[in-house]
C-alpha angles and dihedrals in degrees: 000000000000119000117222110234121214115250116263117250114262094237093062088076093055099034096114092049092049093050092047092049092048091051093050091046091051091049091050092049091049091049092049091049091051092048093049095043124072118271104257131196128193114217132170115247092235090063093057133066111225124187137179121239110241138184108225140140106289121206120191110220142149123227119211140159116263129194122217112238135167117272089243137008120204117202117224115220130182111247091196133030119242148116122289106256102169136007110204101173130045128219111281095025119143110239139195123217109279097021113145113245103177142342126228129203123216113173092181091056091050091051091050090051091051089051090049091050092052091048090051092052091051092049090049091055092048092051092049090051090051091052091051091050091049092050090048092050091050091050091050092052092048091050091050091050091049091050090049091051090050092051092049090051091052092045093051090055089049090048091052091051092046092052091052091048089049091052090050091048095245094116129039127236091253093057090050091050090054091054092046091049091050090048091051091050093051091050092051091046090050089052090053090045091053090047090051090049092052090047091049090050091053091045091048091052091049094046091046089054090049091049091050090049091049091048092050092046090051089047092051092048091052092047091049090052091048091047089059087074088068087062088066089066112070112207134181110266092203144000112286148092121304115233142173094021100155104163134125132203111279095020115141116238123196122220111266095016121134113256101169144310141253118228113208105225104184089095137017134218132197116227123198142153127237132199116266086242088079099042093109094045100052121085140158113283095028112145125246137164145206120215114204116177102311098336126094119206117198122221138176131210109255101176136020121193103203093194108110118217121178089352092303137095130206126248131184123205132193129205114250097214125322124041131201112277094228095048114146135174111269094020116136128224135182104248121201110206112197114223099183143001117276114270132181111265143155105256142180129189119262117262144153091276088087092059091048099043102024086232093293098114143001138192109261120192113233112240113262094010139081094231122108122198134186116271124187113236140174120225119211125173123359143190131186091278109034146026123219111229110211098178140007103041137064133202111282097032116129116222138178108243099166139040099049091141087070095044094058115172097338118137095203131035123203109203112214 
């Protein structure tokens, strides 16, 4: 006998459709929920750099690399041209002022000095001959004057006798006039002779002064020529270290050419270059420091070269008092140049968040949770270690400052 089966439920016929529809509906709901909820990323704490916001004295500074250099460098130039005959000091030697560095040889200069010496001797002989001639002329004039005075004395005695004879009638008036005329002539001639003697004396004095001046000029010229030989010996102009002496025996050196330099070693300076961004904020006397191990060495800016080359400008710094014990020329140090006095500020450590967010926002961890969300901030001053936060954070907040390459575009970070 046949058994009557119960009728199948109506939904059995549409079961597959119902299941498929429910699955699609659930997927749509999940997608909508994801779209409407923040994009969240789960990251291990070890992969992030988390820092606490603090309020501390903030000092704006710039940190650059500085090179130790001598306080002064003196360039050595050759005063005379010549061939290198001897090299007495090697590159890097410590010198005292006046020490001989090298000796040059210039045969042409020596020949010109010998010619100058012979010319001086000839001029000296000529001047001596002129002096002798002048003396002889003066003696001749004095002899002539003496002879003229003797003749006048004799003629005056003869004139006295002639006048007595005329009064006695022995001589005529004509004979007396002849004697008087001759006496008058001799007196006038004596006056001219005396005038010539005085003129000769003045001329002699003038010519003697000219001869002395010519002799001294010739002497100075010879001495100057002989002093040129001292230019063949290159000496240290000051105490210091010899550098850049790249010469060999027999090498020709031109006058005025650079042959080396002297580095003054009694004090050091640190030279560096800063970005043109700071050119208006750097000035002489500005403080700086070098930290080596646990010691801090204070410096001050001594010279600023405002000329910008390749977007940088040069700065020299001097040590205030103590210097590092192991300081050496050419050694580099990290120099911290202070741009302003320390002031209280809300600060956070530097991190890669600035590159990712341009300082406009940062992930801040909600208090009591492990969830970090984006917070808008405003960055003020900065130095190589910290950023000043002007707005958006308060002391005690914990923020993510590093690891943003792992966060990507997430809006929330769950720290595991």
